[in-house]
N, C-alpha and C positions, 0 to 999 in steps of 0.2 A: 504493500500500500504506500502511496506517496507520503513523504514526511514533510510536514509544514515547519516543524521546530524540534530541535533536539539540543537542550541547553542545560548546563548546571550552574548553580549559584553558590557563592560563599555564604556560610552561615553568619548571619548578622551578629549574633552573640559573640562568636569567635572573632569577628572583625573588630568589634568594639573593644574587646579585651586587648587585642593587638594595638589598636589605636591608643588606648589608655596606658599601655606599657611604656610609652615614650617618657623620657626623663622629665619633661615639662609637667607631667601629671603626678610625679612623686609627691605624696602628701596631700593630693587634691581630694576634694569632696565631689562625688558624682551621683547622679540619679539616672537610671536607665529604665526605659519601658520597652519590653520585648514581647513578641508573639511566642512565648515559651512557657513550658510548664514549671511548676514550683521547684522540682529537683534541679533543672537546668539553671533557673534564676539563682538558686542558692549556690550552685557551682560557680557561676560567674562572679558572684559576690566574694566567694572564697578565693578565687584566682586573683581578683583585683586586690584583695587584702594583702596577699603575698607580695604584690607589686607595689604596695604602699599607697593604694587608692582606697579611700573610705567610701564605699559604694552602697547604695540602696538599689535594688533591682525589682521592678514592679511589672505587672502584666499590662500590656497595651490593649489587651482583649478583655472587655468588661472590667475595667480597672476598679470600680467601686466594689463590685461583688468580690473580686479577688482581695481587695484591701480588707474587707470584713473577714474573709475566710483565713487569710494568711498573716495579717499584720497586727490586728488588734486582739486584745484579751476580751473575749466575750463573756467570760465567767463573771457573774455579778452585774452584768449590764442590764439595766432596767428600761432605759429610754434612749432613743436616738432621734435627734432632729437633723434631717438631711435637707440642706438647701441645694437643689439641683440646678445646674446652669441652663440657660436658654441661649440659642444662637439664631440669628436671622435666617441662616441657610437651612434650618432644620424645622421639622414639625415641633410644635410647642412642647409636646411631651417626649421628645426624642430621648433626652437624658434621663427622664423619669423611667421610661421603658428600659433603658440600659441598666437601671438599678434592679430590674426583675431578676430573680424572685426573692429578694431579701426578706420580705415579710414572711414568706414560707420557710426560709432557712432559719429564721430566728423568731419562732412563734411566741416565745415568752418575753420578747422585747417589744415595748411599745414604740413603733417606728412611725415618725411623722415626716411626710414629704412636703416641702415648701418650695415653690418656684422662686428662683432668684429675682429680685426686683427689677434688674436691668439686663439687657442683652450684653453678651460678653464676646470679645474677640478670641479669648482663650478660655477653655472650658475647665472649670474645677468645681468639685462638690465641696461644700463646707459642712462639717460634722460637729455637732454638739452631743457628746455622749455623757450619759448620767449613770453612775454606778451607785451601789448602796453606800459607798464610803468616799466617793470622789467624783469629779467631773473632768472630762478631757475635751479638747478641741483639736480638730484635724482638718487639713485641706488635702483633698485627693484630686490630683491632676488627671484629667481625661484627655490624653494627647490625640488631637485631631488636626487635620490640615485641610485647607480649602484647595480644591483642585477641579479641573475640568475633565469630565469623564469622556468616554468614547462616543457619546451622543452629543457632546458639546454642552452638557448640563453641568452647572456648578454644584459640587457636592462637598460636604464637610464629613470627612471619613477618618476613622481611627488610623493611627500611625505609630510606628516605633519612634522613640525620642531619646535625646541625650541632653542632660543638664550638668554642667560642671562649673566650678568657680575659677576655671582657667579658660583661656582661649575664647571660642565663640559663645560660650555661656549656655544658651538654650536653643536647640534647633531640632527639627524633625529628622528622622533617619529613614531612608527607604529600605525597609526590611525585605528579606527574601520572600516573605509572604506576599507583600505588595508587588515586588518585582516579578514574581512568577505569574500573578494574575495579569499584570500589564503586558508581559511578554506573550501570554496566551492570546489576549485580545488583539495585540498588534499583529501577531502571526496570522490569525484568522482574517482580520480586516485587510491585511495586505495581499491576500490571495484573490485572484479573479475567479468568481464562482459562476459566472454566466448569468443569464437572465431567466432561466426556466427552473421552476421548483419541481422536485427537490434538488437542492444544490449538491447533495452528496447522499450516498447510501448510509454511511455512518461517519461520524467525526468523533475521534477518541482523544481526550485530553488526559494524559497519564502524568500525574504529579507525585513527587515524593517531597514531603515537607516535615520539618519538626513542628511541634506545637502542643496543644492542650487537648486532652481527652479526660474529662473529669465528671464523674457522676455526682449529682447533688442530692442532698437529703430533703427533697421536696417534690412530691409527685413523681413524674417521669423526667424531671429536668436534668439536663447535663450540659456542660460546656464543651464544645468540640470545634476547634479551628479547622480541622479537616472537613467536617460536615459543612461548616459555614463556607468553605472554599468550593465545595461541590455545588452548593446553592448559588454562590456568586458566579461561578463559571457558567452554569446552565442557564440561569436567567439573563445574565449579561449577553450571552450569545443569542438567546431568543430575541432580546431587545435589538441587538445589532441586525439580525436578519429581518426583523420586522421593518427596520429602517432601510436596509439594503433593498428589500423587495418593493418599497414604496407604500407599504401598508400602514395603517394606523397603529400607534403604540398600543400594545396589549392585544393585538389581533390573535385570536386562537385558531383562525383558519390557515395561518402560515404553515407551509410544509417544507421546512428546510432539509429534512432528513433526521436521522436519529443522532442526538448529541449525547455522548457518554463521558462524563467526567469521572475519572478514577483517581481519587486523592488518598494516598497512602501516608499514614503517620509513621515517621521514622525519626526518633530523637537521637540516633547515633550515626546516621548515614549522611550522604551528600545530597542537599536539596537539588532537585532537577525537574525538568518537564520535557515530555515528548508528545508531539501532536501528529497523529496520522489520520488519513481519511480514505474511505472507499468511495470511488466515484459513482455517481448516480447513473443509471441506465435509462435513457429516454427513448420511448417508442412513439413514433408519429401518430399511431392510432390509439395511444394511451387515453386520450380524453374521452373516447367513446367506449372504452373497454369496461366490461362488467365482470367482476371476478366470478368464477364458476361456483355454483352451490356445492357444498360438501355434504356427503352423507354423514350423519352422526355416527361415529365409529364405536365399536364395542371395546372397552378397556378392561383388561383382565385384572382381577384382584377385588377385594372387598372394599366397599366404601367405608370411610372412617365414621365413628360415632360422633356426629357433629356436635352434640351437646357437650362433649368432653374435649373438643378441639381447643388448644391453648396457643396456637401459632397459625400464621397464614397457611392455607391449604396449598398443595402443589397443583399444577395444572391437571395432572392425571387424577388426583383426588377429587377435583371439581367435576371432571368428566364422569368418574365412577359414581359420584353422588347423584348427578343429574340423570343417569340412566335408570334410576329407580322410579322415575316419574312416569305416570301413564300418559296417554294422549299422543299427539303428533310431535315428532322431533325433526328438526332441520338444523343445518349449520351453513355458515358462509366462511369464506377464507379471509384471513387477515392479510395485511400487506406482506408479511413474512411467511405466509402459508399456514398459519395455525388456525384451528377451528374456533369460531364463535358459535357456541352451541345454544340452542333455544328449545325449550319444551313448551308445547301449547296444549292446554286442557280446555276443551270446549264445554260450555255449560249454559244454563238458562239465565244465570245472573249477569249483571253488568260487568264487563270485562275490566281487568286490571293488568297492567304491565309491571313486572317486578324485575329490577336490574341492579347489578353491582359492578364495581371496578371499571366504571367509565374512566376514572383516574386510577391507574393500576397500583399505585403505592398506598391506596386506601382499601385495606383488605378485610375489615370486619364485616362489611356489607355482603361479601361473597358468602360467608358462612351464614350470616343472618338471613339472607334471602332463601338459601336452601333449607334452613331449619323452618322458616315460616311456611314455605310452600309444602313441606312434608306434612304439615298440619292442615293447611287450606285444602289440599287435594281430597280430603275426606269429607268436606262440607258438601251436602247435596246441592247440585246445581253450580258448584264451583267453576269459575270461568277466569282463567288467567294465562298469561304468557310469562315464562320464567327465563331470564337471561342472566345467570349469576356472575358471568365474567365477560364483560363486554370488550375488554382491551387485552387480549392474550399476549401480544408482543410486548407491551409495556410491563405486563405481569411477569413475563419470563426475565426481562431485564431486572426487575425489582428483586426477584429471587436470586439472581446472579450477584447483584450488588450487596445483598444482605449476607452473603457468605463472609465477606471481610468486615462489614460494618452493620451488624444486625440492628443496632440502636439508632441508625441514622434515617432521616426522612426520605432521601433518595428521590427528589422531585424529577430527576432525569427520566424516571420511569412513569411519570404522571401521564404523559401524552403517548401517542402511538409511535410506531417506527417511522412514520412519515414526519413526525414532529408536531402534529396538530392535535386538537381536542376533537374527539369523535363527533360530539354534538354540533361542532361548528364547521364540519367538513363542507366544502363549497361546491365540489364538482366530482364527477366520476374520474377514475375508478373509485367506487364508494367503499369497497372492502368492508371493514367492521360496521360502518354506518348502515350497510344494507341489512344487517341482522335486526337492528332496531326498526328500520322502515318496514320490514316484512312482518315483524312481531306486532306492530301497531296495525298494519293492514289486515292481517289474518284474524286478529282478535277484535278490532274495532274499539280498543280500550280508550277511554277518555280520562283515565287516571293512571299516571305513571309514578310508581314508587321507586325513586332513583336513589340508591343507598350510597352515601359518600362518607368520607372521613377528612380529617385535617390534622396538623401536627399536634402531638401530645406534649411537646415541649417547645421552648422558644425558637422562633424562626428568624435568622439573622442574615443580612448581607453586608459584611463589614467593609467591602471595598467601594461601595457606591452609596455610602452614608451610614446606614445601620439597618433601617427597616426594610423589609422586602417590598420593593416598588411594585405597585399595582395590587398587592396582597396585604397591605398594612393592617387591615382589620383582622387578619388571621395570624398575627405575629405571636400572640400568646394564647393559651387555651382559655376557653370560656364555657366549658361543659358541653353536654349534648344539646344540639342546636337544630332547629328546623327552618327550612326555606320553602315557602309556598309561592308558586307562580301560577297564574290563571289567565285564561283567554277571556276576552269580553263575553259577558253572559254567564260566566262561571264564578264571579266574585263571591256571591253569598254562599254558594255551596262550598267553596274553598275555605272561607272563614269559619263556616260551621264545622267542617272537618278539622280545622286547626283547633278550634275550641274543644271538640271531642277528644282529640289526641292528647293535648296538653293536660286536660282534666284527668283523663284516664291514666296517663303516664305518671302524674303526680302522686298516684297511690303507691308507687314503687319507692319505698323509703330509702333503699340504697341509692337509687338514681337521684332522689331529692337531696340526700346528703352529699353526693358527689357533685351535683350541680351547684349547691349552695356554697361549698368550699371553693370550687373553681371560680364562680362569679365573684365571691368575696375577694379572692386574691386578684382577679382581673381588675376589679374596680379600684384597687389601690393605684393602678398605673394608667387607667384610661378614664378621664373625667366624664366624657360624654359618649357612652357606648353607642355604636351605630346599629342598634337593634332594640327591640322591646322584649319584655319578659312576661309570659302568661303561665300561671300555675307552676312557676319555678323553671320553665323551659324558655330559653331565649329563642327568638324567631324574627324573621322578616317575611313580609307578604307583599307581593307586587303584581301588577298586571303585566303580562308578557305576551302580546299578540304575535301572531306568526304561525309557523308550522308547529306540529306536535299536538298532543292531546289537550283537552280542556283544562285539566289540572295536573301540575307536576309537583309532587312533594319530594323535596330533597332532604335527606337526613345527613347530619354532620356530627359524627362522633370523633373525638380526638384520639384516633387509633394509630396514626403513623408512629412507628417505632415500638409499639407495645407488644408484649407477649405474656404468657402465663395466665393467672387468674384475671388480670386486667383485660386481656384479649377476650377471654370467655365472657366477661361482663359486657364488653362492647358488642359482641355479636348477639348476645341475649337481648340487649336493648334494641338493636336493629330488628331482630325477629319480632319482638313485642310490638314495635311500631308498625311493621307490615301487617301483622295479624289484626291489630286494632283498626288500621286504616282500611283494610280490605273488608272486614266485617261491616264497618260503617258504610262503606260504599255500596255493598250489596244490599244493605237495608234502606239506603236513602237515595241512591242514584236512580234516574228513570230506567225502567226495565227495557231491554232491547226488543 
């Protein structure tokens, strides 16, 4: 495959030790901020001490959270007043969000967040800490730099930094973390991709970087610089190709090809990056090509006991589970040739379409849809189409990525192998989209139960500001969430369904406890949530004219990265929602 880039980098921590080893720094005081974990930061401090430099070494990544974890004595701490900075180039709560999840990490400490009274050119948190026997005041520098990104936008982004009482004094440092991202973007942007989508079959960005992988004692939270780089590379390249194609920012119909960031954490090796791509094959008749229908195939082996499943199913397990369903089965081919399998059970009741894994890194809905359908099929007159795994190419990539990083979000697996969102596919060849079209056509369903998920821990893009652009509302968890979209004429029915669901789900005490805790934590960091709450369930409801059924109910469980009992809980809630919504629909929708 053609190579776009093959480059190694010096490790910034080692470069700075070398720089500070010069005679001029003997006896100096220094402060360093690095994209490094605690052992490496302690090692740098010890090396500099041997050289006669009195150094403090901090994290450039979420510096306030690391300061609380690594630098202060939290025993006996009763109250913390945190004045967070504001900057004109950022969202008002940018640095408040960067303090997440302090309130969850220190539940016995009363933490008060206060916005700084004035905008600042340099960002620092001011802390007033109260203990049983004393008070302390600290200033925590959050090193950021103003820069112009690849789209020409001005962003204020985290940076490595060096402060000394000698020489330049205080200045940003371009760390290997930042340099690797810039090198990747420059290499891709410097290539001539042609004018026809897709621009490549696959584009693989293989990085080796030092950094942080740290589990936090709060929900499913953890800090991972390698995960953040995966997110940054993937979404930055989507943004670039949206711009390159002339499309609107955020276009989900873009088909650049499959973007695969592989970010390996290595705290002992040489930082480096290699980018290769596989060229796209364009067929002149492609625009009118329809993928052939596939026969639903027989998979050997027993289906798993779905109620006991505590991790995402494999593709084969999904197919084995689906074979148990009566009725008509059909399949269509994905872009990479995998089967999108659908089971259709005809009945006298108003039809429902049940689907999962439109976004393939959202995996609890796959199990939840199968579990719900296993019960619904026994209802006299039951009428539904079941498509538990709509995006098998993305799902296969997700399972491959999870081998190395099972606790990462892996948004590169979110969309299809063409790089688009199935629901927003604009033209033939339709591939996976054909399965949904046929399921709606054969069933006549006017209710689509579309099971989704979202990150179970904080979602960060550190090279383009901090918040995930275009997805800011999903940056931290807020519990099980519902989205209702309805076509003109279906509003009242959609709102009645929403009321029924939220009321019935509120009887689940475990779900209510879970949502209460997540919303309580969320509201510490977001003053004006972009949603409403009904019976303890956050939701949005909006009219969405256009193609599709009369009502689409989208579930959003924070399932990305979870496993074990938490995953079982997630797909149980997905199942319960499908059961409640289907039964309500069968009782209240106009009979066919």
